[in-house]
C-alpha positions as CSV (number, residue, x, y, z in Angstrom):
1,M,14.8,-24.7,168.5
2,F,16.7,-21.4,168.8
3,F,14.0,-20.1,171.2
4,I,14.3,-23.2,173.4
5,A,18.1,-22.8,173.5
6,I,17.7,-19.2,174.8
7,I,15.3,-20.3,177.5
8,I,17.8,-23.0,178.7
9,F,20.6,-20.5,178.7
10,L,18.6,-18.0,180.8
11,L,17.6,-20.8,183.3
12,L,21.3,-21.7,183.7
13,L,22.2,-18.0,184.3
14,I,19.6,-17.8,187.1
15,Y,20.8,-21.1,188.6
16,F,24.5,-20.0,188.8
17,Y,23.5,-16.5,190.1
18,K,21.6,-18.2,193.0
19,Q,24.5,-20.5,193.7
20,N,26.9,-17.7,193.8
21,N,24.7,-15.7,196.3
22,S,24.3,-18.8,198.4
23,N,28.1,-19.3,198.6
24,R,28.6,-15.7,199.6
25,S,26.1,-16.1,202.4
26,A,27.9,-19.1,203.7
27,L,31.3,-17.3,203.6
28,A,29.9,-14.3,205.4
29,S,29.7,-16.3,208.7
30,V,33.4,-17.3,208.6
31,P,36.1,-15.1,210.1
32,I,38.2,-13.6,207.3
33,N,41.3,-11.4,207.2
34,K,40.2,-7.9,207.7
35,N,43.0,-6.6,205.6
36,I,41.0,-7.3,202.4
37,Q,37.7,-5.8,203.5
38,P,36.7,-3.3,200.7
39,V,34.5,-1.0,202.9
40,K,34.0,2.8,202.9
41,N,36.2,3.7,200.0
42,S,37.6,7.1,199.6
43,N,38.9,8.4,196.2
44,I,42.4,9.7,195.9
45,T,42.9,11.2,192.4
46,N,45.8,10.6,190.1
47,K,46.6,12.2,186.8
48,K,46.8,8.7,185.2
49,K,43.8,7.0,186.9
50,P,41.9,7.2,190.1
51,I,43.3,5.3,193.1
52,I,40.5,3.9,195.3
53,V,41.7,3.3,198.8
54,N,39.4,2.6,201.7
55,Y,39.8,4.1,205.2
56,V,41.4,0.9,206.4
57,G,44.2,1.2,203.8
58,Q,44.7,4.9,204.5
59,T,45.0,4.4,208.2
60,I,47.5,1.6,207.8
61,F,49.5,3.6,205.3
62,L,49.6,6.8,207.3
63,N,50.7,5.0,210.4
64,W,53.5,3.4,208.4
65,A,54.5,6.5,206.5
66,S,55.2,8.8,209.5
67,E,59.0,9.5,209.6
68,K,59.4,7.9,206.1
69,T,60.6,9.5,202.9
70,I,58.8,9.4,199.5
71,M,60.2,6.4,197.6
72,S,59.9,4.7,194.2
73,N,57.0,2.3,194.0
74,S,59.2,-0.8,194.2
75,C,60.5,0.2,197.6
76,Y,57.1,0.3,199.4
77,P,55.9,-2.8,201.3
78,K,54.1,-5.1,198.9
79,Y,51.2,-5.6,201.2
80,F,49.9,-2.1,200.5
81,Y,48.9,-3.4,197.1
82,S,48.0,-7.0,198.0
83,N,46.0,-6.2,201.1
84,Y,44.8,-2.7,200.6
85,G,44.7,-2.1,196.9
86,I,47.2,0.8,196.9
87,I,48.6,0.3,193.4
88,D,50.6,3.5,193.1
89,C,52.1,4.0,196.6
90,N,54.3,6.9,195.4
91,T,51.3,8.9,194.1
92,F,49.3,8.0,197.2
93,H,52.1,9.1,199.5
94,N,52.3,12.5,197.7
95,D,48.5,12.8,197.9
96,M,48.6,12.3,201.6
97,I,51.0,15.2,201.8
98,K,49.0,17.4,199.5
99,K,45.8,16.7,201.6
100,G,47.6,17.7,204.8
101,F,47.8,14.3,206.5
102,L,51.6,14.4,206.4
103,E,54.0,17.3,206.7
104,K,57.7,18.1,207.0
105,P,59.1,18.0,210.5
106,N,61.1,20.8,212.2
107,L,64.8,21.1,211.3
108,E,66.0,19.2,214.4
109,K,63.7,16.3,213.7
110,S,64.8,16.2,210.0
111,L,68.5,16.2,211.0
112,S,68.0,13.5,213.6
113,T,67.0,11.0,210.9
114,K,70.4,11.5,209.1
115,T,73.5,9.5,209.7
116,L,76.7,11.0,211.2
117,V,78.3,10.8,207.8
118,E,75.5,12.8,206.2
119,L,75.6,15.4,209.0
120,K,79.3,15.8,208.8
121,E,79.0,16.4,205.1
122,I,76.7,19.4,205.9
123,L,79.3,20.7,208.3
124,Q,82.1,20.3,205.8
125,K,80.2,22.2,203.1
126,N,79.8,25.1,205.5
127,N,83.4,25.1,206.9
128,L,82.4,24.0,210.4
129,K,84.3,21.5,212.6
130,K,83.0,17.9,212.4
131,S,83.9,16.7,215.9
132,G,81.4,15.7,218.5
133,N,78.5,13.3,219.0
134,K,75.3,13.4,217.0
135,P,73.3,15.7,219.2
136,E,76.2,18.2,219.4
137,I,76.6,18.1,215.6
138,I,72.9,18.7,215.1
139,R,73.0,21.7,217.5
140,R,76.0,23.1,215.7
141,I,74.2,22.9,212.3
142,I,71.1,24.6,213.7
143,D,73.0,27.4,215.5
144,N,75.4,28.2,212.7
145,I,73.7,27.6,209.3
146,D,70.7,29.4,207.7
147,P,68.0,26.7,207.5
148,E,67.3,27.7,203.9
149,K,70.8,26.8,203.0
150,I,70.7,23.4,204.5
151,E,70.1,20.8,201.8
152,I,68.4,17.7,203.2
153,E,68.2,14.8,200.8
154,N,65.4,12.3,201.1
155,E,63.3,14.5,203.4
156,I,61.0,12.6,205.8
157,Y,57.4,13.5,206.5
158,I,55.5,13.1,209.8
159,L,51.9,13.0,210.8
160,S,50.3,16.5,210.9
161,E,47.6,17.3,213.4
162,K,45.1,16.3,210.8
163,G,46.9,13.0,210.3
164,K,47.0,12.4,214.0
165,E,43.3,13.0,214.3
166,Y,42.6,10.6,211.5
167,I,44.7,7.9,213.1
168,A,43.0,8.5,216.5
169,K,39.6,8.1,214.8
170,Y,40.5,4.8,213.3
171,Q,42.9,3.5,216.1
172,Y,40.9,0.3,216.3
173,I,42.2,-0.6,212.8
174,L,45.7,-0.6,214.1
175,D,44.6,-2.5,217.3
176,I,43.3,-5.4,215.2
177,K,45.8,-5.3,212.3
178,D,47.7,-8.4,213.5
179,T,44.7,-10.3,214.7
180,S,42.2,-12.6,212.9
181,I,39.4,-10.0,213.6
182,S,38.1,-8.2,210.6
183,V,37.3,-4.5,210.5
184,E,33.7,-5.3,209.7
185,E,33.4,-7.7,212.7
186,F,34.9,-5.1,215.0
187,E,32.6,-2.3,213.8
188,K,29.5,-4.5,214.1
189,E,30.4,-5.4,217.7
190,R,31.2,-1.8,218.5
191,E,27.7,-0.8,217.4
192,V,26.0,-3.1,219.8
193,L,28.2,-2.6,222.9
194,S,27.9,0.4,225.2
195,P,30.2,3.4,224.3
196,E,31.7,3.1,227.8
197,F,33.5,0.0,226.6
198,S,37.0,0.6,225.1
199,N,38.2,-0.8,221.8
200,R,40.1,-3.5,223.7
201,D,36.9,-4.5,225.5
202,V,35.3,-4.9,222.1
203,I,38.2,-7.1,220.9
204,W,37.9,-9.3,224.0
205,A,34.2,-9.7,223.4
206,I,34.9,-10.9,219.9
207,Y,37.5,-13.4,221.0
208,N,35.0,-14.8,223.5
209,K,32.4,-15.2,220.8
210,Y,35.0,-16.9,218.6
211,C,35.5,-19.5,221.3
212,L,31.9,-20.5,221.2
213,K,31.6,-20.3,217.4
214,L,34.7,-22.3,216.7
215,F,33.7,-24.9,219.3
216,Y,30.3,-25.5,217.8
217,E,31.8,-25.5,214.3
218,K,34.2,-28.3,215.6
219,N,37.2,-26.3,214.3
220,F,39.5,-27.0,217.2
221,G,42.6,-25.9,215.3
222,L,41.2,-22.4,215.0
223,Y,39.9,-22.7,218.5
224,R,43.5,-23.2,219.6
225,N,44.7,-20.3,217.6
226,N,42.1,-18.1,219.1
227,F,43.4,-18.9,222.6
228,F,46.9,-18.0,221.4
229,E,45.7,-14.5,220.2
230,M,43.9,-14.0,223.5
231,A,47.2,-14.8,225.3
232,L,49.1,-12.3,223.1
233,F,46.4,-9.7,223.8
234,L,46.7,-10.2,227.6
235,D,50.5,-10.1,227.3
236,E,50.2,-6.6,225.8
237,E,48.2,-5.5,228.8
238,K,50.7,-7.0,231.2
239,R,48.1,-9.3,232.7
240,Y,50.8,-12.0,232.9
241,K,49.0,-14.6,235.0
242,E,46.0,-14.6,232.7
243,S,48.3,-14.6,229.7
244,L,50.2,-17.6,230.9
245,E,46.9,-19.4,231.6
246,H,45.9,-18.9,227.9
247,Y,49.2,-20.1,226.6
248,L,48.7,-23.2,228.7
249,K,45.2,-23.5,227.1
250,V,47.0,-23.6,223.7
251,L,49.3,-26.4,225.0
252,C,46.2,-28.2,226.2
253,C,44.7,-28.0,222.7
254,D,48.0,-29.1,221.1
255,L,48.3,-32.1,223.4
256,S,44.6,-33.0,222.9
257,G,45.1,-34.0,219.2
258,M,41.9,-32.2,218.2
259,G,42.0,-30.4,214.8
260,N,39.6,-28.6,212.5
261,D,36.5,-30.4,211.3
262,N,36.5,-32.5,214.4
263,V,39.5,-34.5,213.2
264,I,41.7,-36.2,215.8
265,E,45.3,-36.5,214.8
266,E,47.2,-39.7,215.6
267,K,48.9,-39.7,219.0
268,S,52.3,-39.9,217.3
269,M,51.7,-36.6,215.5
270,L,51.5,-34.6,218.8
271,F,54.1,-31.9,219.2
272,L,54.9,-28.9,221.5
273,A,55.1,-25.7,219.4
274,P,58.4,-24.0,220.1
275,G,56.9,-20.5,219.9
276,V,54.3,-21.4,222.6
277,I,56.9,-23.0,224.9
278,K,59.1,-19.9,224.6
279,K,56.1,-17.7,225.7
280,V,55.3,-20.0,228.6
281,L,58.9,-20.0,229.8
282,K,59.1,-16.3,229.6
283,L,56.3,-16.1,232.1
284,K,57.7,-18.8,234.3
285,N,57.9,-16.5,237.4
286,F,54.1,-16.2,237.3
287,F,53.5,-20.0,237.1
288,S,51.5,-22.0,239.7
289,K,49.9,-25.4,239.7
290,E,46.5,-23.7,240.2
291,I,46.9,-21.7,236.9
292,A,47.8,-24.9,235.0
293,L,44.9,-26.8,236.5
294,R,42.5,-24.0,235.7
295,A,43.8,-23.9,232.1
296,Y,43.1,-27.6,231.7
297,K,39.7,-27.6,233.2
298,T,38.5,-24.5,231.3
299,T,39.7,-25.6,227.9
300,T,36.6,-27.3,226.7
301,L,37.4,-30.2,224.3
302,P,35.4,-33.2,223.2
303,F,38.6,-35.4,223.5
304,N,42.1,-35.0,224.9
305,Y,44.9,-37.6,224.8
306,C,46.1,-36.2,228.2
307,N,44.1,-36.5,231.4
308,E,44.5,-33.9,234.0
309,M,47.4,-35.6,235.8
310,I,49.5,-36.1,232.6
311,F,48.9,-32.6,231.4
312,L,50.1,-31.2,234.8
313,K,53.2,-33.4,234.7
314,I,54.0,-32.3,231.1
315,V,53.6,-28.6,232.0
316,D,55.9,-29.2,235.1
317,E,58.5,-30.9,232.8
318,I,58.3,-27.8,230.4
319,M,58.9,-25.5,233.4
320,K,62.0,-27.6,234.3
321,G,63.4,-27.1,230.7
322,T,62.9,-30.7,229.7
323,G,63.1,-31.2,225.9
324,E,60.1,-32.2,223.7
325,T,61.5,-35.6,222.7
326,E,62.2,-36.5,226.3
327,I,58.7,-35.5,227.4
328,F,57.0,-37.6,224.7
329,N,59.2,-40.6,225.3
330,K,58.2,-40.4,228.9
331,Y,54.4,-39.7,228.6
332,L,53.2,-40.7,225.2
333,S,52.5,-44.4,226.1
334,K,50.6,-43.2,229.2
335,M,48.2,-41.1,227.2
336,K,44.7,-42.3,226.1
337,E,44.2,-44.2,222.9
338,K,42.5,-42.6,219.9
339,P,38.7,-43.2,220.0
340,T,37.4,-45.7,217.5
341,T,34.1,-43.9,216.9
342,E,33.3,-40.3,216.1
343,I,33.0,-38.0,219.1
344,L,30.8,-34.9,219.7
């Protein structure tokens, strides 16, 4: 009986192991936040215990730490721990200095980070006049006081040449930090694209793949969010007409009622996101009917409460500054009805 129980126990272990691996395979195909990707770890030693921080965390930390002073652990951003596993930021900060990634700046740079009150205290201690603006006071300190006698509290550290080279090597991590693209996704795409393509070309290629992937997964809420990220990306590049077109694609998705898992929201639940409207109005000078029409026609959706004419009229109302309530009071009854059968 005992032998049979052991066999059953082993069979259950094998079953759950296979189930776990299956779940992981399924998750691997879903876009996840790159901030928690535990890849390519590097060990930073600590007297108490080892701190394991991957190159993603180190890049983010170094970029943040430039022109910052060493602090107590409670003063560092919490995301260093939650997203990158840096448990002891104070020790890690000191290790980055010891390893030569961060260094003290020259005296002028150090003094420039101080307040006028702090600078005048230095002058007072050295019996020098305290009048003048900040640049004048800094110059007076440098010209009249031995640098070794200048006490600077809470000294800042800046990126050394070694630190700058490190940041340059992993610049793509900073480029995708505020996007939905993971580090692993970027590196995988980077490997298959020609070296002549820039990091931003790689990011754009990933966004285009997302469009197809999310459409065929019927996740139209994420599909909409992807257009928003693309619009922000184009905004950064000052490609304002293209950026506006993608913000209008976001509006098209919002007015369609399509959500994730192929769900169609009730018509009464439609809304115009204030953040998107603000972006659209900021680019008002670049607007044309052609851009709005192209945005509608190229936003592939299985269903849309708005037909082409209503969408164009709503966009025109937005450009005139008409409020959301007034727009929906005017056009909601003219929109299509929700389909009674499943689409796509």
